[in-house]
N, C-alpha and C positions, 0 to 999 in steps of 0.2 A: 445535448442538450441536459440532458435529465443531472448529471455530476456538476455540470457548472451552476444551473439554478440552486441545486441542494447547497452547494459551498457558497454562492453568493448572500442567498437569502435566507437560510435557514441555518446557516454557520454551523453545519455539522462537517465534521472530519470525515474524510473517506477514504478508505484503503488505498496506498500508493499505487496497488497494481491497477486501479481502476483508470488513470490518465492515460497511461501508454495503452491501455486496453481501447480505450476511447479514440485513441489516434489511428491505432489497426483498424477497427472498423470504419471510421470515415476513409483510410485511403480503399479498404475492402469496395467500401459501398460506391466510393467513384468508379473504382476500376468496373465494377458491375454494370455502371450507368452507359459505358460506351460514350461519356460524354468530352467530344472535343472540341466543342464551339463554347468559348466563356461568355459569350452574352447572355446576361440574367434577363430573363423574359417574366411576363405575369403570371405564368403558372408555376415559373420557379419562386417567385415570391409568394405566391398561394403556398406551394409546398411546406417553405421555409416555416409559413403562419401555421399551416397544420402541424409540423413537426413541434413547433412550442406549444401549442393547445394538447398535443399527444404527451409532450413532455410533463406538462401539469397534471395531465390527467394520470399517468402513472406516478406521479409522486403524492397525488391527491388519494388516488387508491390505495397506496401504501400505507399514508397516514391514517385513513378511515379503517381499511382492515385490520389493522394493528390495534388501532382503539376500540373498536366494536367487535371484531372477528366474526363478523356475519357476512362472509362471502357470496353466498347465495342470495341473500335478500338484496346486498348492495348491486349485485348483477341483474337481479330480477328489475328493480328500481330503476336502475342506469338503461336496462333494454326497453323499459315503459317508457322511459321519458324518450329517449331517442326513437321509439315507434312514434309517440305522440307528435313530436316536432317535425318528423319527416314528413306524417300524414299533413299536417298542418302547410308545410312549404309545397307538398305535391299539390295540394289542395288551391293554392296560390297560382304555382306556374305550369301545373301538369292539367290535360285534359284527362278527364277519367270517362273509358270507355269499357264496361263492364266485360265484353265480350273480350278484348285484348287483355284486361288484366287475368281473365281465365285461361286465355292461352299461355301465358307465362307465369302461371301460379306456381309451378314448380321451381322455377328460379326466384322468384320472390320469397317462397318459404323458405328455400335451401339459404339464400342470402341473408334473410331476418333471424332465421329461427338457428341454423348452423353457423354461418360464417359471423354473424352480429351477436344473438344473444348467448349461445353455447361457447362461442370462443373468449367472448368478455368474461364470462361466468368463470372458464378455466383460468383464465388469466389474473382474476383476482383471485383464486382459491389459491394460485401457485405461488402470488404476492404475499400470500399469509408468511412464507416462509424466507423469505429474501428482500434484502433492502430494495429501494428502488433504484440506484445508479448500477448495480449488477443485473437487475431486472431488464433494464433497459439496453443494456448490454447484449444479455441473451435474446431479445426480442429483435436485434439485428439479425440475427439467424433467418428471419423472416425473407431477404434477397436472398440468402444461400439457397434456402429451399425453393424459392420461386425461380432461380437459374436452373437448379437441377431440374424442376418440374418441366421446364420449358425444353431443357434436353431432352428428357425422358419421354414427355408427353408430345410436344410438338414437333421433335425432331432438328431444334434448332442447335445451329453450330456455336460450340464454345470455344472463342479465342482465348489466348494466354490470358489477356487482361482481365478475362471474366474467372479464369481460373485460379488467378492470382488473388482477385477480389475475395474468392470463396476461401483461400487460404488465410488471406489477412483476418477476414471478418471470425474465421473460426478459431485461429491462433489469439485473436482479442478475446473472444468468449473464455476460452480455456484458460487464457493467463489471469481474467478477471476473477475465474472459480479456483483455479489452482494455489496460487500463489497463498491466498489468506488462508489455506486449509495448510500449507507447509509450515507457516508460521506457528501456527496453533498446535503442530504436532511437535515441534521443536522444544 
């Protein structure tokens, strides 16, 4: 979605290698899902809505970090806002039992500090050196790493579709990164 949003709304030119890379990543993502039922459910719609918000997040982070060059500050502010909003939603929808929170404090801190805060700060820092469209393509490697981790840690069996999906995503990422470099070296 990122290259499409940038192309339509920001009227910026995007290197031609991004478009086949997007197609390869979409095919790879489809093959990784083991999705054989074409019925679109509420959860699928929510995932698409989440992908739209994630796409705009990548675009706006790219704009803000290139304008202000404060990746750590942007990441810290973002993390604090997410923590505050999550706390508000938790107060509304969850029952706070202090003993249960203490039992799961390791998981809560891991998810909040490492998976949330540190991961987003690293993402923002990395986006200083790359435009949003290739960044989004690189972020599609998350599915590849999740698949490899499931195979390695959980002993899940990978089918040919899963392996092809990993191959297509990896090919799309490499294509989006190497073709612009080849043009510059000529």
